[in-house]
N, C-alpha and C positions, 0 to 999 in steps of 0.2 A: 106308286108301288112298288115294292123293292124285288128287284129280279131275283130267283131263285138260282144258286148256282148251280150248274150241271157238269159231272165230274167223272171222266169213264177209268178203270184200272184195267190194264191189260194185263194178265198174269198166263203162264205157261206153263202153269202146272195146276192140278187140283188143289182146296183145300187143304187138303193135310202137310203142304208142305209148309214147313217153318216160317218162311219168307210171305207167304202167302195168308196163313193163321197170323202173324203177328206185325206183317208192314202193310198187310193191305183191308183185308176183314173187319179188325178194328177202324180202320177210319169209315169204311163203308156203312157200319153199323151205326156211327155214332153222326157223321153226317144225316142218314136217315132221320134222326131223332130230332135232328135241326130243319128237317122238312125240305132239305135238298133232293135234287135230281141226281144221287149218286151211285152207280153200281159198279159190279167186274165183270169181264168177260175173260172167258180161257181164249187162248190163241190158239189159232187151227195149226196143224202141225204142218200140213201142206204150204209151199209158198203159193203156190196156183189160190188154193184155198183162202190163203191170206189175203192177196190180191183182191179176193172179191168180198172177202170180209171188211176188208178197212174199206173200200171203196161205199160199201151199204151202210158205214156207220153213218150217226147223225152229227150235229154240228155241237159242241161242248166247248166248255171256259177253258177245261183241263185236260190231258189225255196223260195219263201216267202209265209209260212201260216201265213195269217191274220186272227186271232183272233181262231180259231175253236180248240176243245182240241177234240184229237185222241185217237184211243186202242194204245196201246204198239206198234204193228204190224206198224202201219200205216207210221209213221216217220222213220221206219226201211228202209220200201221199196222208199218214198220219199229218202233217202240220196241215194240211188243207184241211182238216176236219175239226181244228182248235186255235184256240186263241195263244195257248201255252202247251207245248209237248214236254214232256216232263220225262228223264230218266232216271229211276231208282234205284240203288244196287247197295249190296252189304254184304259183298263176298270180291275176291281177288279173283274176278273170273278170267283172266288171262292167263293166270299159272294153275300146277297140279296139286291134288292135296300129298304131304309128303311121304305118305304110304309110297307113291308112284316111283320108282328106280328112274333116275335120272337118263335122259340116252336122246341122242340126234335127232327122233322122231319126235320125243316130247318139246323140245326146243324150238323145234320146227313148228309144231303147233303154238305154242306160248307165245313164239313173236305175231303169227298169224292172227291169234285171237287178242293179241293187245291192240294191232293196226285196225281190228275192227271197233273194239271198244273206243279207242280214241277218238277214229271216225264217226260212233254214233253220238259219243257226247259232245262231237263242233256241230251235228246236225239238230240236235234238240236245241230248245229255247233254255230251259234249266236243268242242271243235273242236282240230283241229292246223293249224298253218300253216306252210310251208315258211321263214318268214324272220320277223323282227321287225316289218316293212311291212305285211305282210300279217297278222299278228297284230294289230297296231294296229287293221285295219280289223274284221277277224273280232269283237275285244272292245267294237265298240257293239251288235253283239248276244247276246253270249258273255262269261261271267263266269269261261267254264273256257277257257282259249286253252292251249294247248302248241304248241312250238317245236321243230320237227323237220327240218332238213334236209335235204333229198333224200342219202339215203346211196353209197357210191361202195363197190363190193366192190373193194379194197383187194387180196387176195390174186388175183384177176383181172386188175385193173387195175392193171400194174407199169411202171416204166420199161425202154428197151429199153439198149443201150450207150451209155456217152456218146461220141460223137465228136466231137474237139474241131477238126477239120477242118469240121465240117457244122456250120451257121446256118440251118436251113431254116425259113422263115417259114410258120406253118399257118394252118387255119382247119377249122374243122368245125359243121355245124348244118344244119336245113332250111332248105328255098329260102325259103319266106317269112323268115327273115332274114337273106338276102342283102342285102336293103333297107340293111343295117347298113354293110355293109364295101366299099360301094362308094367312099367319097369317101378311108377310110382307104388303100385297095388305090393309089388314085391318089397320095396322099402320099408313099405307100415307093416311090414309081417309081425312083429314083437307087439302091435296093438290092435291085429285084426283076427291074429289066431282066438283069441275068446270070445271077440266082436264083429265077427265078419264085417266089409262093407257092402252097402243096399246099394247095387247097379242095377238101373233102369234102362231099358233099352229095348229097340225092334227086336233084337237079336242077342240068345243067349249067350254068355261071355262066355268063351273057353279058353283063356288065354293061360300063361305062365302062373299064375296067380288063380285059378278058379277055386281053389281047397279056401281060398279066403275070401270070397266071394258070396253074398247072399240075394240072387237074381229076381227080378220080379218083371213081363212083359210091359212096355209102356202102355198108357192109357189116357186115352183123351179127356175122356169123365173121370178119372181118377188121379190124372196128372199133378193136380194141386197138394191132394192129397198124398201123393207120392212123395213130393218134396216136402210136406208137412214132418214126415216121416226119418228126414234126415237133420241132423245137430249142426254137422261139419260138411262142405260141399266141396268137392273136388275138382278143379278145373286144370290140367298140368297140359303144357301146349311144348311143340319143339319151338326154335325161334326162325322163322322164314317169310318170305314173301306171302305164303298163304294164311300163314297163322298171323301176321301182322294185319290181314283185312278182313278177322274174324271181328265181330262187334260185340264179344262180350254176352249174349244175351243168355247163357246158361247161368253167369255169375247173378244176372239181373234177377233170376226167377229164386236161386238159392237167395239172396239177401232177401227179396219179398214174404217168401215164406218160412225165414227163420232159422235157416243155415249158415252158418260162418264160413264164409267163401275161403278156400284156401289154393291160389290159382299162381301158374307160372306168370314170371316178372317180364310176360311179353305184349306188344303191340296195344291195343285198347284196353285191355287189363290194367294197364298202368295208368291208364286215365279214370276208370271207377272207382278202384280200390285205393282206399290210403292206408298204406300199411301199419298193420298196429292198431287200428282205429276201428275199421270196419271189414279188415279181412287181414289174409297174408298173402305177399307176394314171396313167391320162392325163386332163388338168383341160384340156389346150389342144391346138389340131389341129395345133402343130406337134412335140409333145413324141411323139408317132408315130415320126416317123422318127428323131428325138434318143435315144429308148429303144431303138427296135430296132437303129440303128446303135450303138447301145454294147453291146448283148447280140452283137450279130455280130461285131464287132472283140476282145471279149474273152472268150475260151473258160471262161478261171478263173472269172471272175464268174458267165458261165454255168453254170458247174460247182456251183459255189457256191448258187447260187440255185437251183437244179432240187432239189440235195440239200434245205434247206429246203421248199421247195415239196412236195414228195412226205413229209416229215417232218409236215408241219401236215394235211396230209390224212388221213394213216392215225391220227394221234392226234386229228382233231374231227370227220372227217366220214365215218369209217369204216363198214361196216355193222354191224358189231359194237355199234359206241355209241350207233348211231341205234336199233338193235334194243333195247336195255337202255330206251330212254326210252319208243319205242312200246309194249313192254311194260307200262310200269309206266303210262302213258297209256287201254292198254284195260283195268288193272286185273286182268292175269293174270301178272305178275310174280311 
């Protein structure tokens, strides 16, 4: 009789957090379709409640800690409950968003979090990183590192109809990341005056380019439709330790749903986009306007790049591809 894999994901937040929505829940759903005993539990916030929670867990083939950094004792307790304790992360957890100004306090916190991160990498059996930059940092604490980009369900995230006469510029993201789009939207003034950018977020955009924006609240039910309303997807980033830890998931959503990505040539963006074929990588301020104008003026180019972008996401970043890698890393394939 074949043994049924038993897997537990431990998440520090609810189901709406992107890392849970895309790095936990799809695997849980897929594992259940395979008949596996696979589940997700939320980690209690209190240290003492966590100790009680961990000691009450059953036995698992693999326990996956999603992003949370624990005290030294907690991974030891979890290791006693499984054959393979796994730490999965998709952000540079030891650093700060670039909108946070430098300070001695910030540097001290970053140094402390770096130590906690490396200690946890040493304590677990397997470390899974969302990109190669994160994996290199994790390798400072672990010799068993796997790279698994955040997957996208390409059966759900699909392109809408192509509209040759429409060339709508768009951006989707959390309000904290509006920090990155202000200057780029202003630089696109010549093309956005007549056709405003479509901004989708959890909070209305009130930046310096608000007169160049058409805003809509993000909706989990309408997310795919909102992405399909974009023909050109923006992903500007600064170049720093925080952004080099980003895993380019916004790009994958654009590419899967038919929006040609135009993104800063930073970090994992450079591993996702082949410049000029399935998107554009921007390395100087003036290129934002040049590349967007080119795409808006050439529907044939837009159609060609949109098709190439979709093919890349399906072949390299689909849920099926990522799941095969994850099951192998967990030792249950």
